[in-house]
C-alpha positions as CSV (number, residue, x, y, z in Angstrom):
1,A,-26.7,246.5,103.1
2,Q,-30.0,247.2,104.9
3,P,-32.5,244.4,104.7
4,H,-35.2,244.9,102.0
5,G,-38.1,242.9,100.7
6,P,-39.5,239.7,102.3
7,A,-37.1,237.7,104.4
8,P,-35.6,234.7,102.5
9,Q,-36.8,231.2,103.4
10,V,-34.0,228.9,104.1
11,A,-34.7,225.1,104.3
12,Q,-33.8,223.6,107.6
13,I,-30.8,221.2,107.6
14,H,-32.9,218.1,108.3
15,A,-35.5,218.9,105.8
16,K,-35.7,217.3,102.3
17,P,-36.2,220.4,100.1
18,A,-37.3,219.6,96.6
19,G,-37.3,215.9,97.6
20,Q,-33.7,215.5,98.6
21,S,-31.6,216.0,101.8
22,Y,-29.0,218.6,102.0
23,G,-26.4,215.9,101.8
24,R,-27.8,214.6,98.5
25,W,-28.0,218.1,97.1
26,A,-24.3,218.6,98.1
27,A,-23.3,215.5,96.2
28,A,-25.3,216.7,93.2
29,W,-23.7,220.1,93.4
30,W,-20.2,218.6,93.2
31,Q,-21.3,216.5,90.2
32,W,-22.6,219.6,88.5
33,A,-19.6,221.8,89.4
34,L,-16.9,219.3,88.3
35,G,-18.8,218.1,85.3
36,I,-18.4,221.5,83.5
37,P,-15.4,222.1,81.3
38,G,-12.8,224.5,82.7
39,L,-13.2,227.3,80.3
40,A,-16.9,227.7,81.1
41,N,-16.8,226.6,84.7
42,P,-18.8,228.7,87.2
43,L,-16.2,228.1,89.9
44,T,-13.6,230.1,88.0
45,D,-16.1,232.6,86.6
46,T,-15.2,236.2,87.6
47,T,-18.3,237.9,86.2
48,G,-21.3,235.5,86.3
49,E,-21.3,234.9,82.5
50,H,-21.3,231.1,83.1
51,C,-23.9,230.9,85.8
52,A,-26.4,229.2,83.6
53,Q,-24.2,226.2,82.7
54,R,-25.9,222.8,83.1
55,Q,-28.8,224.2,85.2
56,V,-31.7,221.8,85.2
57,D,-35.0,221.3,87.0
58,S,-36.3,223.4,89.9
59,V,-33.1,224.0,91.8
60,W,-30.4,226.5,90.5
61,F,-26.8,225.9,91.7
62,L,-24.6,228.9,92.6
63,A,-20.8,228.3,92.7
64,G,-18.3,229.3,95.3
65,S,-14.9,230.4,94.1
66,F,-12.0,228.2,93.0
67,S,-9.6,230.9,94.4
68,T,-9.4,232.8,97.7
69,D,-9.9,236.2,95.9
70,P,-13.2,238.1,96.3
71,V,-15.5,237.6,93.4
72,V,-18.6,239.5,92.3
73,R,-21.0,237.8,89.8
74,S,-24.1,239.1,88.1
75,C,-26.6,236.4,87.1
76,E,-30.1,236.3,85.7
77,I,-32.2,233.3,86.8
78,P,-35.7,232.1,85.9
79,A,-38.6,232.7,88.3
80,G,-39.5,229.9,90.6
81,K,-36.0,228.4,91.1
82,S,-34.7,227.5,94.5
83,L,-31.1,228.2,95.1
84,F,-28.5,225.7,96.5
85,F,-24.9,226.8,97.1
86,P,-21.8,226.0,99.2
87,L,-20.5,228.4,101.8
88,V,-17.3,226.5,102.2
89,N,-16.7,222.9,101.4
90,S,-14.2,220.0,100.6
91,I,-14.1,217.0,98.3
92,Y,-12.0,213.9,97.9
93,G,-12.3,211.7,94.8
94,A,-10.5,208.4,94.4
95,F,-9.1,207.2,91.0
96,L,-10.3,203.9,89.6
97,N,-6.7,202.6,89.8
98,D,-6.0,203.7,93.3
99,P,-5.0,201.0,95.9
100,P,-8.2,199.3,97.3
101,V,-7.4,200.5,100.8
102,T,-7.7,204.2,99.6
103,R,-11.1,203.5,97.9
104,T,-13.0,202.4,101.0
105,D,-16.0,204.3,102.3
106,D,-14.1,205.1,105.5
107,F,-11.0,206.3,103.8
108,V,-12.8,208.6,101.3
109,R,-15.1,210.1,104.0
110,A,-12.1,210.8,106.2
111,A,-10.1,212.4,103.4
112,A,-13.0,214.6,102.5
113,S,-13.7,215.8,106.0
114,C,-13.4,219.4,107.2
115,T,-10.5,219.6,109.6
116,E,-10.7,223.2,110.6
117,A,-13.5,225.0,112.4
118,A,-15.5,227.2,110.0
119,Q,-16.3,230.9,110.4
120,I,-19.1,231.9,108.1
121,S,-21.2,235.1,107.5
122,V,-24.0,235.0,104.9
123,S,-26.7,237.4,104.0
124,I,-29.5,237.5,101.4
125,D,-30.9,240.9,100.6
126,G,-29.3,242.2,103.7
127,F,-31.0,239.6,105.9
128,K,-28.3,237.7,107.9
129,V,-28.7,233.9,108.1
130,P,-28.3,233.0,111.7
131,Q,-25.8,230.2,112.7
132,P,-24.8,229.2,109.2
133,T,-22.5,226.5,110.5
134,R,-25.6,224.4,111.3
135,F,-26.1,223.8,107.6
136,F,-23.5,221.0,107.6
137,T,-23.2,217.9,105.5
138,G,-21.3,215.9,108.1
139,A,-22.7,213.4,110.5
140,S,-24.0,216.1,112.9
141,G,-26.1,217.6,110.1
142,S,-27.3,216.0,106.9
143,L,-24.7,213.4,106.0
144,S,-23.9,213.3,102.3
145,P,-23.7,210.0,100.5
146,L,-20.6,208.8,98.6
147,F,-21.0,209.5,94.9
148,N,-19.2,209.4,91.5
149,V,-17.9,212.3,89.5
150,Q,-17.6,212.2,85.7
151,L,-15.0,214.8,84.7
152,P,-15.3,216.2,81.2
153,P,-12.5,216.6,78.7
154,R,-10.7,219.9,79.3
155,N,-11.9,219.8,82.9
156,L,-11.3,222.2,85.7
157,F,-8.2,220.3,86.9
158,G,-6.6,220.1,83.4
159,V,-6.2,216.3,83.7
160,D,-6.8,213.6,81.0
161,E,-7.3,209.8,81.1
162,S,-3.6,209.2,81.4
163,I,-3.8,210.6,84.9
164,V,-7.5,209.9,85.9
165,P,-8.6,206.6,84.4
166,E,-11.9,207.1,82.4
167,L,-12.0,210.6,83.9
168,V,-14.0,209.2,86.8
169,L,-13.6,210.0,90.5
170,S,-15.1,207.0,92.3
171,P,-15.9,206.9,95.1
172,S,-16.0,210.6,96.0
173,G,-16.9,212.1,99.3
174,E,-17.5,215.6,100.4
175,Q,-18.2,217.7,103.5
176,G,-19.1,221.3,104.0
177,Y,-21.6,224.0,104.7
178,Y,-24.5,224.8,102.3
179,L,-27.7,226.7,102.0
180,F,-30.9,225.8,100.3
181,V,-33.0,228.9,99.7
182,R,-36.6,228.8,98.5
183,P,-37.4,230.7,95.4
184,L,-36.9,234.5,95.6
185,P,-39.5,236.8,94.1
186,P,-38.9,238.5,90.8
187,G,-36.5,241.4,90.9
188,D,-33.0,242.1,92.0
189,H,-31.4,240.3,94.9
190,V,-27.9,240.1,96.5
191,V,-26.5,236.9,98.0
192,R,-23.2,237.4,99.9
193,W,-21.1,235.1,101.9
194,V,-17.7,235.3,103.5
195,A,-16.2,232.1,105.0
196,S,-13.0,230.5,106.2
197,G,-12.1,227.1,107.6
198,C,-13.1,223.6,106.7
199,L,-9.6,223.2,105.3
200,P,-6.5,225.1,106.3
201,G,-6.1,228.3,104.4
202,L,-9.5,228.0,102.6
203,T,-11.5,231.2,102.3
204,Q,-14.5,232.3,100.3
205,D,-15.7,235.9,99.6
206,V,-18.5,235.7,97.1
207,R,-21.2,238.2,96.1
208,Y,-24.0,237.4,93.6
209,Q,-26.1,240.1,92.1
210,L,-29.1,238.1,91.0
211,T,-32.0,239.2,88.8
212,V,-35.0,236.9,89.1
213,A,-37.0,237.1,85.9
214,A,-40.7,237.9,86.0
215,R,-43.0,234.9,85.4
C-alpha cells in the first residue's frame, strides 16, 4: 500500500511511553492476552470481533495470532488511544508446584528467551517501520520484568486447576519484539506485520483494519 496521511509516531525502545517501559508494557500485554477466556480471546480471533476485550486506560492492545495462518481483523477503537502490540514473542510460565530450581529468575528468563534470529516487516498506513528488531524486550533493548499471569476458567490453553495450581503462572518471563504507537488520527488505518523467528517455526502474518472513532 502507498503511504497516506501523517507518518505514525512510534515510541523509541528506551522511552517510557504512557509512563512505562516497553518491557513493562510487554508483561502487561501477556497478562491481558492470557487473562481472557479462550472463546473470546483476541489471539484466536479471526475477524476482530473480540478486539475490545478487557481494554482499559489510554493504551489499546492488539493481538498477534495463536496460529501461523494469516489473519485479517477489523476493529474500531476510541480516539486518543495509543497502540501496543507484539510483532513476534515468547513466554514461559512456571507452575506453583514446579520444582524450585525451575522457578528461579534465571531459569524462567532463559526458558522465555528468543532462540532464533527474527525477520520482521511492519507497516502502518503504508509507512514501513525501519529496523523493527530494535524494539526488543531482551537485555539489549528494554528488559521486561518477571511477572505473574492469572489464567481464567476456560482459558486459551484449556487447562484447569488440576493441571495448573490456582491457574497461576508464577513467575513468568517473556521476550520478543513489540511496537508502541502514539494515537492515530480519527479515520481508517491499516497495521500490518509479517514476522518469523524468536522461536523455531514461529511465524506471524497479521493485518488490522482499524477505524479510529471521531472524538
